[in-house]
MIPATOR-55916 format. One line per 8 residues: for each residue x, y, z of C-alpha. Coordinates in steps of 0.05 Angstrom, whole numbers, plus 5000, padded with zeros to 4 digits. Layout:
N
X/Y/Z  ...
//
This chain:
718
9552/3021/4077  9519/3017/4006  9490/3095/4021  9562/3118/4038  9597/3081/3981  9546/3104/3927  9550/3187/3960  9627/3179/3946
9614/3151/3879  9558/3201/3851  9595/3251/3888  9662/3241/3838  9624/3230/3770  9563/3283/3779  9608/3324/3829  9545/3324/3866
9540/3388/3912  9477/3393/3959  9462/3466/3987  9405/3491/4033  9413/3429/4088  9392/3471/4142  9329/3484/4119  9321/3411/4117
9335/3414/4192  9283/3466/4204  9225/3432/4167  9214/3379/4224  9196/3312/4226  9121/3320/4186  9155/3332/4124  9129/3324/4050
9187/3337/4012  9167/3359/3930  9225/3357/3877  9225/3365/3808  9238/3302/3769  9286/3312/3721  9311/3245/3709  9311/3173/3729
9368/3190/3775  9326/3232/3818  9303/3180/3879  9368/3156/3875  9402/3224/3890  9348/3241/3937  9358/3177/3975  9438/3175/3983
9449/3254/3997  9382/3261/4047  9394/3247/4112  9346/3203/4154  9302/3150/4134  9252/3180/4081  9199/3148/4045  9191/3146/3972
9118/3155/3954  9127/3131/3877  9081/3093/3830  9070/3028/3840  9083/3002/3769  9156/3034/3774  9173/3013/3841  9169/2946/3811
9226/2948/3758  9285/2905/3776  9335/2959/3763  9305/3002/3815  9299/2954/3872  9369/2951/3890  9371/3033/3905  9296/3032/3935
9326/2991/3988  9359/3053/4014  9293/3085/4030  9230/3059/4053  9180/3057/3986  9106/3083/3993  9077/3044/3932  9021/3088/3898
8959/3070/3845  8953/3136/3809  8883/3100/3784  8865/3084/3855  8823/3138/3892  8849/3103/3961  8926/3119/3951  8929/3184/3967
8877/3171/4031  8931/3118/4046  8988/3172/4044  8959/3224/4079  8946/3172/4143  9016/3154/4133  9047/3224/4133  9004/3234/4198
9054/3190/4230  9106/3242/4225  9147/3215/4169  9192/3247/4117  9164/3234/4058  9190/3247/3978  9137/3255/3924  9144/3285/3848
9085/3321/3835  9096/3325/3768  9079/3249/3769  9135/3237/3710  9203/3245/3687  9204/3316/3646  9209/3304/3575  9211/3385/3557
9267/3405/3610  9220/3451/3642  9172/3430/3702  9114/3398/3670  9039/3390/3693  9041/3394/3774  8984/3344/3804  8929/3370/3853
8939/3317/3899  8997/3324/3926  8983/3398/3953  8917/3367/3983  8959/3316/4017  9006/3373/4051  8940/3416/4070  8901/3363/4101
8967/3335/4142  8990/3394/4163  9055/3379/4139  9098/3421/4120  9130/3428/4047  9195/3431/4030  9215/3436/3954  9281/3412/3926
9302/3439/3856  9352/3374/3821  9390/3406/3770  9436/3380/3719  9418/3313/3721  9367/3328/3659  9431/3326/3614  9456/3255/3637
9437/3194/3596  9382/3181/3644  9333/3237/3628  9276/3235/3581  9311/3287/3529  9349/3244/3482  9347/3285/3429  9325/3341/3450
9385/3373/3494  9456/3348/3487  9464/3294/3533  9528/3274/3571  9548/3221/3611  9564/3257/3678  9537/3324/3675  9558/3370/3739
9483/3359/3793  9463/3403/3841  9417/3396/3889  9373/3461/3921  9338/3450/3984  9299/3509/3997  9265/3538/4059  9201/3496/4085
9134/3526/4079  9056/3502/4086  8995/3507/4051  8934/3538/4080  8863/3537/4054  8804/3581/4073  8759/3536/4120  8703/3552/4078
8737/3513/4023  8714/3442/4013  8725/3397/3958  8740/3403/3895  8755/3474/3908  8797/3460/3961  8841/3402/3926  8846/3463/3863
8872/3508/3913  8914/3462/3947  8944/3450/3883  8948/3514/3858  8997/3531/3913  9035/3472/3912  9047/3500/3828  9068/3565/3850
9116/3534/3898  9147/3488/3848  9147/3552/3797  9180/3602/3852  9229/3544/3873  9243/3535/3793  9261/3610/3785  9302/3625/3862
9340/3565/3841  9360/3596/3779  9425/3634/3754  9409/3696/3735  9451/3743/3785  9513/3742/3737  9526/3790/3672  9496/3762/3595
9562/3742/3565  9566/3700/3632  9502/3666/3606  9520/3665/3539  9587/3624/3555  9540/3581/3604  9500/3564/3543  9552/3548/3508
9573/3491/3557  9511/3460/3566  9491/3459/3483  9559/3455/3458  9601/3509/3413  9567/3481/3351  9501/3487/3364  9459/3543/3319
9424/3603/3358  9419/3653/3303  9406/3663/3238  9381/3719/3187  9369/3736/3122  9435/3721/3102  9422/3649/3122  9497/3634/3150
9475/3609/3214  9506/3629/3277  9537/3576/3326  9550/3587/3398  9624/3592/3379  9624/3635/3319  9580/3684/3361  9628/3687/3412
9685/3698/3370  9657/3750/3334  9628/3785/3386  9702/3791/3416  9727/3814/3358  9674/3868/3351  9689/3891/3419  9758/3893/3418
9750/3939/3356  9697/3980/3394  9737/3984/3460  9790/4024/3425  9747/4083/3408  9703/4084/3473  9710/4084/3552  9685/4041/3603
9609/4045/3625  9598/4088/3569  9531/4090/3538  9543/4071/3455  9494/4091/3412  9474/4028/3359  9432/4046/3293  9428/3975/3270
9371/3927/3246  9354/3855/3262  9419/3820/3239  9465/3769/3272  9514/3827/3268  9474/3873/3316  9478/3817/3369  9554/3818/3357
9556/3884/3369  9511/3883/3434  9545/3829/3464  9617/3859/3442  9596/3925/3478  9584/3886/3546  9631/3844/3553  9678/3905/3554
9638/3937/3597  9607/3994/3549  9527/4002/3556  9485/3991/3483  9442/4043/3474  9387/4019/3428  9373/4075/3374  9297/4072/3348
9307/4095/3270  9236/4095/3258  9228/4167/3289  9266/4202/3252  9333/4241/3264  9301/4289/3315  9279/4236/3362  9354/4200/3349
9382/4268/3372  9341/4274/3424  9355/4207/3456  9428/4211/3450  9422/4276/3486  9389/4243/3541  9426/4181/3543  9490/4220/3541
9509/4176/3474  9572/4205/3439  9586/4151/3392  9528/4113/3348  9550/4053/3306  9523/4037/3246  9526/4002/3181  9536/4035/3106
9493/3973/3078  9434/3987/3134  9430/4054/3117  9427/4051/3051  9380/4003/3043  9332/4033/3097  9343/4098/3058  9361/4133/3125
9435/4173/3091  9388/4247/3106  9373/4214/3180  9448/4192/3182  9479/4256/3155  9432/4294/3212  9451/4252/3269  9524/4258/3246
9529/4335/3265  9512/4312/3335  9543/4250/3354  9610/4209/3331  9569/4167/3271  9618/4105/3261  9612/4053/3211  9624/3983/3227
9651/3965/3158  9709/4022/3169  9717/3992/3243  9727/3932/3202  9773/3945/3146  9841/3945/3181  9830/3874/3215  9873/3825/3198
9875/3745/3197  9919/3748/3257  9868/3792/3298  9812/3739/3275  9854/3681/3298  9870/3716/3359  9787/3728/3371  9787/3644/3363
9832/3633/3415  9799/3680/3472  9730/3647/3442  9762/3582/3456  9790/3594/3530  9744/3649/3543  9718/3609/3607  9785/3622/3635
9798/3700/3627  9730/3721/3633  9716/3731/3709  9666/3794/3710  9672/3825/3781  9619/3808/3832  9582/3871/3826  9587/3872/3746
9516/3833/3747  9483/3892/3770  9514/3941/3732  9479/3976/3669  9474/3923/3607  9427/3960/3562  9392/4020/3556  9319/4024/3517
9275/4082/3508  9203/4074/3522  9148/4073/3470  9133/4141/3475  9051/4124/3464  9037/4176/3514  9091/4236/3512  9168/4237/3509
9208/4179/3510  9252/4170/3573  9310/4121/3574  9308/4060/3609  9366/4031/3640  9363/3947/3647  9414/3907/3695  9452/3841/3665
9407/3817/3728  9346/3851/3706  9346/3818/3648  9369/3745/3663  9319/3747/3726  9261/3761/3669  9283/3710/3622  9293/3657/3681
9217/3680/3701  9187/3668/3632  9236/3596/3629  9200/3584/3697  9125/3588/3668  9137/3555/3603  9180/3505/3563  9228/3514/3516
9277/3469/3479  9337/3476/3429  9295/3452/3372  9248/3511/3374  9256/3563/3322  9237/3634/3340  9213/3684/3288  9243/3755/3307
9216/3805/3271  9208/3854/3330  9260/3912/3326  9314/3900/3377  9298/3970/3403  9246/3960/3430  9241/3915/3503  9199/3854/3475
9251/3846/3420  9307/3853/3453  9292/3808/3517  9250/3763/3497  9258/3755/3420  9335/3767/3421  9371/3738/3486  9317/3687/3504
9330/3642/3446  9407/3653/3451  9414/3634/3533  9363/3574/3522  9390/3545/3459  9337/3557/3416  9351/3595/3341  9330/3660/3339
9314/3679/3255  9327/3755/3257  9281/3792/3202  9295/3871/3192  9217/3893/3200  9150/3869/3220  9117/3913/3174  9120/3859/3114
9059/3833/3125  9056/3777/3069  9135/3761/3079  9129/3737/3148  9082/3695/3143  9128/3657/3092  9187/3658/3129  9151/3626/3182
9136/3567/3138  9197/3567/3107  9247/3562/3167  9197/3521/3211  9182/3573/3259  9157/3542/3330  9155/3605/3368  9131/3682/3356
9129/3739/3397  9088/3801/3367  9033/3854/3383  8963/3852/3368  8967/3902/3306  9017/3856/3267  8987/3788/3280  8918/3808/3251
8960/3837/3185  8996/3772/3183  8929/3729/3198  8893/3766/3136  8954/3748/3090  8975/3678/3109  8956/3621/3087  8928/3565/3134
8989/3528/3129  9038/3568/3137  9041/3574/3220  9040/3487/3211  9096/3487/3271  9086/3535/3310  9070/3518/3382  9072/3595/3416
9044/3664/3389  9055/3706/3451  9022/3776/3451  9037/3835/3482  9046/3910/3484  8980/3928/3467  8906/3901/3482  8893/3834/3445
8834/3845/3409  8784/3786/3405  8767/3779/3330  8851/3773/3329  8843/3712/3375  8792/3691/3338  8818/3691/3275  8889/3654/3308
8841/3589/3332  8796/3588/3275  8845/3591/3213  8914/3567/3242  8888/3528/3305  8932/3574/3352  8916/3600/3412  8949/3654/3428
8975/3675/3492  8973/3747/3515  9022/3771/3560  9037/3844/3594  9094/3877/3608  9139/3943/3596  9205/3971/3590  9214/3978/3662
9198/3914/3675  9249/3880/3628  9196/3870/3597  9147/3812/3618  9110/3824/3673  9057/3771/3666  9031/3720/3601  8982/3665/3593
9012/3597/3589  8988/3528/3568  8978/3511/3637  8949/3576/3665  8911/3617/3625  8847/3662/3624  8817/3685/3554  8819/3764/3562
8864/3765/3622  8935/3778/3615  8966/3723/3652  8992/3714/3725  9051/3761/3747  9112/3725/3741  9156/3695/3800  9185/3727/3858
9142/3793/3838  9104/3834/3886  9045/3876/3867  9000/3932/3903  8935/3958/3870  8927/4034/3895  8861/4051/3900  8834/4102/3840
8772/4152/3863  8709/4131/3811  8739/4058/3796  8710/4006/3825  8741/3923/3830  8806/3957/3803  8868/3998/3824  8933/4031/3789
8982/3971/3792  9050/3984/3825  9101/3922/3823  9155/3904/3851  9217/3847/3835  9281/3830/3803  9262/3850/3733  9257/3919/3751
9301/3961/3713  9356/4004/3753  9327/4068/3735  9307/4119/3684  9348/4171/3646  9300/4230/3631  9298/4284/3577  9301/4337/3629
9367/4310/3666  9410/4280/3618  9451/4231/3639  9431/4221/3711  9404/4151/3737  9328/4166/3773  9321/4097/3811  9250/4073/3809
9212/4098/3866  9130/4093/3872  9102/4163/3897  9045/4102/3934  9096/4049/3959  9168/4075/3954  9240/4054/3930  9235/3999/3892
9170/3998/3864  9151/4013/3789  9079/4046/3776  9062/4016/3715  8999/4076/3704  8956/4012/3688  8893/4001/3723  8870/3931/3730
8836/3886/3765  8870/3822/3795  8820/3755/3810  8826/3704/3865  8866/3663/3814  8910/3715/3813  8898/3734/3737  8908/3800/3713
8860/3841/3677  8877/3910/3642  8826/3960/3653  8864/4018/3616  8923/4068/3628  8909/4118/3688  8917/4165/3631  8870/4141/3593
8805/4157/3636  8772/4215/3629  8725/4248/3678  8661/4269/3652  8615/4299/3689  8644/4279/3760  8645/4203/3722  8709/4161/3713
8703/4134/3631  8748/4092/3600  8773/4115/3539  8795/4037/3529  8722/4019/3534  8700/4073/3489  8748/4044/3442  8722/3970/3445
8655/4000/3422  8678/4017/3359  8715/3960/3347  8668/3914/3359  8615/3959/3308  8676/3962/3263  8727/3905/3270  8755/3911/3203
8778/3982/3215  8821/4025/3263  8809/4069/3326  8828/4104/3375  8790/4148/3430  8829/4209/3461  8796/4257/3513  8803/4337/3502
8768/4393/3543  8707/4407/3545  8678/4464/3574  8614/4441/3606  8639/4366/3628  8701/4377/3634  8729/4333/3580  8697/4295/3521
8715/4235/3482  8732/4243/3414  8735/4180/3364  8787/4168/3306  8782/4125/3263  8796/4096/3192  8713/4067/3187  8684/4112/3124
8620/4099/3140  8623/4118/3228  8589/4176/3258  8574/4188/3332  8496/4160/3320  8518/4097/3272  8562/4084/3340  8508/4093/3389
8461/4050/3355  8518/3994/3340  8516/3998/3421  8454/3982/3455  8445/3999/3522  8505/4033/3532  8506/4089/3564  8514/4162/3528
8567/4180/3574  8617/4121/3550  8602/4138/3473  8655/4189/3441  8617/4260/3432  8653/4272/3365  8675/4224/3310  8729/4240/3253
8746/4190/3193  8820/4193/3185  8858/4149/3121  8900/4116/3179  8920/4127/3251  8989/4163/3271  9032/4093/3293  9093/4071/3328
9149/4035/3303  9124/3973/3345  9051/3987/3312  9020/4005/3369  8971/4069/3365  9010/4142/3378  8960/4160/3426  9003/4231/3435
8997/4247/3364  8928/4222/3357  8906/4277/3413  8943/4322/3371  8905/4313/3315  8840/4304/3340  8848/4379/3368  8864/4408/3310
8802/4369/3276  8763/4396/3324  8782/4467/3324  8777/4464/3244  8704/4438/3251  8685/4481/3313
//
């Protein structure tokens, strides 16, 4: 009777919705039910909404609390003392009697809102009993007053709660694994199951604007989510209102599904433009203004962009008038100041009304989530840039993948200096904070090495994303206390050098989390996390990503990486075929797979180690030689200088290595002396000292330009 009454009461006040009950029936009789622990309501919710007579494995001390005892009568209780090693053994014997038992593998209620540490014990129990594991995600209870997130998120008395029951699975360990190794392995498998559960039950098949509205519902319309150098904090209400107003203005000069160029810096206004375009089904094509007028015209031609949005103030401050004039000869260059000039007070009031009622009138079609959300352009570090088309689902899936691995809270402040035309800056630096309730502080340039640490100190930044080049430069200029509040510093886009890692650890006490990705993967493919970390690796694959290693002749214990998953792009726009979408297709594994072109090793724990680009291997005297490895020798010899190794044709040996360096004392002999035990084939035959290396706007070395420079130097010194 009590269970029926509670079922009706909880359904009424929390609008509890249960999905996947058929999976519960499929699990059988001997079942270990594992669930995330979001609030004090969790045992009650599972006890009321799951059928049958289930058992709860609960901490002895918690089970003795007076207020919980009446509800525990709804089910059997198996008290466990986490300090007593025999508790797990007793649970193993109990589960072997074919029962359904619930356990919370985190061992505690989350105080981050995300998945916390998963203990090995429950995994070992499932492994040794052969029980089916039934993952259950409880979502929404963390926003109730029964959670431990007071002061961290906006709590409500009766938030909507959903219970997702996933398909049952099992843990299989190798018969050779015993003792501690077997326990750790089963614990890691269970962690993977829980992580995949958190991702698969998240809502990522929707439009980005829908996700913004959802975030406003969770965190409140007055919650601040963005700021820039104008120091006018932007709330969800203001963001949505301004995006609607801007979108309506742009709507009148563009067409549905048209690629619209965006030539703007990192500011709140740029975010408004991007969301305004997406709201009315226009596709922002983010232009890289650092590549000059010719590069931007080429990008517009590739993406068939006829209208480019910019700002007179930005063009003036950035000194881009000449580039803007040239660009205007090929496309319609529209300035936001001119577009906003006719705005009246009634237009603004109407925009405010639309923003307040957006959850009523904004009803995107089901297939709109799979439509193009943005066009970004590849870095062009090894050739001519291509347009990469990412859908709403691609971007949102990648954000949910990251959130399944790393905890973020609305108290976090992200310092975003990476330009929005870069996938790292667009997806992770901009949309991740906005959709997660964090505050993103937009700074217009990553090149202000002395200013950015000061900004981080002033705003109390807790999260920062960057490249090795930028992080190394900031470390040199920063005061040891500038990053005093920093929780996460994530490096990507290029290899993190050991000197940079060591400097940040010693000077600031911060462990840099290295990740890996590409514009084509929206962009995060893998990342180290506080719970899953291996120095020298780029972390483990994102949830729900598949991978294959294609064998490469001459390279052992590694292969060319191909990946597939919900975050893989819709396709390319190619310079030789403008406007035509070319879906991802790997020559080795077929449609839907993306060939990264990177040679990697994946260890037994799933961590990825980058060996180099497939294009950055040279075949010398029949042997495959990594240009990245040769480059690393120069870095070890002269850590304070910059280096780039390229390969050029050689009439005798097929190819030869050439080193470009800013180290004045460098020579082939001094490098060989500084690299004892290294075979001659790995050392560059020619070394040229240059004032600076060719670089892209992201700080990465421009290897295409470096190869051209090296060729000219070789010919000049022949």
